[in-house]
matplotlib code that plots the C-alpha trace (Angstrom):
import matplotlib.pyplot as plt

x = [94.3, 97.7, 99.4, 97.0, 97.8, 101.6, 101.5, 105.1, 106.4, 104.7, 107.9, 109.8, 107.1, 107.2, 111.0, 110.5, 108.0, 110.3, 113.2, 111.0, 109.7, 113.3, 114.6, 111.6, 109.5, 107.2, 106.2, 102.7, 101.5, 98.1, 97.2, 94.2, 93.0, 91.9, 89.5, 90.0, 93.7, 93.5, 96.4, 97.2, 98.8, 100.6, 101.3, 104.0, 103.5, 105.3, 102.7, 100.8, 103.6, 103.7, 107.2, 106.9, 104.5, 104.6, 102.4, 101.5, 100.3, 98.2, 97.1, 93.4]
y = [93.9, 94.3, 94.7, 97.5, 99.3, 98.9, 100.4, 100.8, 99.0, 95.8, 94.5, 94.8, 93.0, 90.2, 89.9, 89.8, 87.0, 85.0, 85.3, 84.5, 81.4, 80.3, 80.9, 79.8, 77.5, 76.5, 80.1, 81.3, 84.9, 86.2, 89.8, 91.6, 95.2, 97.0, 99.8, 101.4, 101.8, 102.2, 99.8, 96.4, 94.0, 90.9, 88.0, 85.4, 82.0, 78.7, 76.1, 77.7, 80.0, 83.7, 84.6, 88.1, 91.0, 93.7, 96.8, 99.1, 102.3, 104.9, 102.9, 102.7]
z = [99.5, 101.2, 97.8, 96.9, 100.1, 99.6, 96.1, 95.0, 98.0, 96.8, 95.1, 98.3, 100.1, 97.6, 98.1, 101.8, 101.5, 99.3, 101.7, 104.7, 103.0, 102.1, 105.6, 107.6, 105.5, 108.4, 109.2, 108.2, 107.9, 108.9, 107.9, 109.5, 109.2, 112.3, 111.6, 115.1, 114.5, 110.8, 110.4, 108.9, 111.4, 110.4, 112.7, 111.8, 113.4, 113.5, 114.4, 117.3, 118.5, 117.4, 116.1, 114.8, 114.2, 111.6, 111.1, 108.3, 110.1, 108.5, 105.4, 104.8]

ax = plt.figure().add_subplot(projection="3d")
ax.plot(x, y, z, "-o")
ax.set_aspect("equal")
plt.show()
């Protein structure tokens, strides 16, 4: 579903995921859609510790 929302940006996202997995193999990503904010939020975690957050605003 994230790829559908990214459209043409999907290739850049795939490259980002590849580089992230090469540099930080223990990191996991969890995407969630929040209806109230109409945004996708991604939390990057290593074990139980949150390392980074990313957002895709205004995408429904």
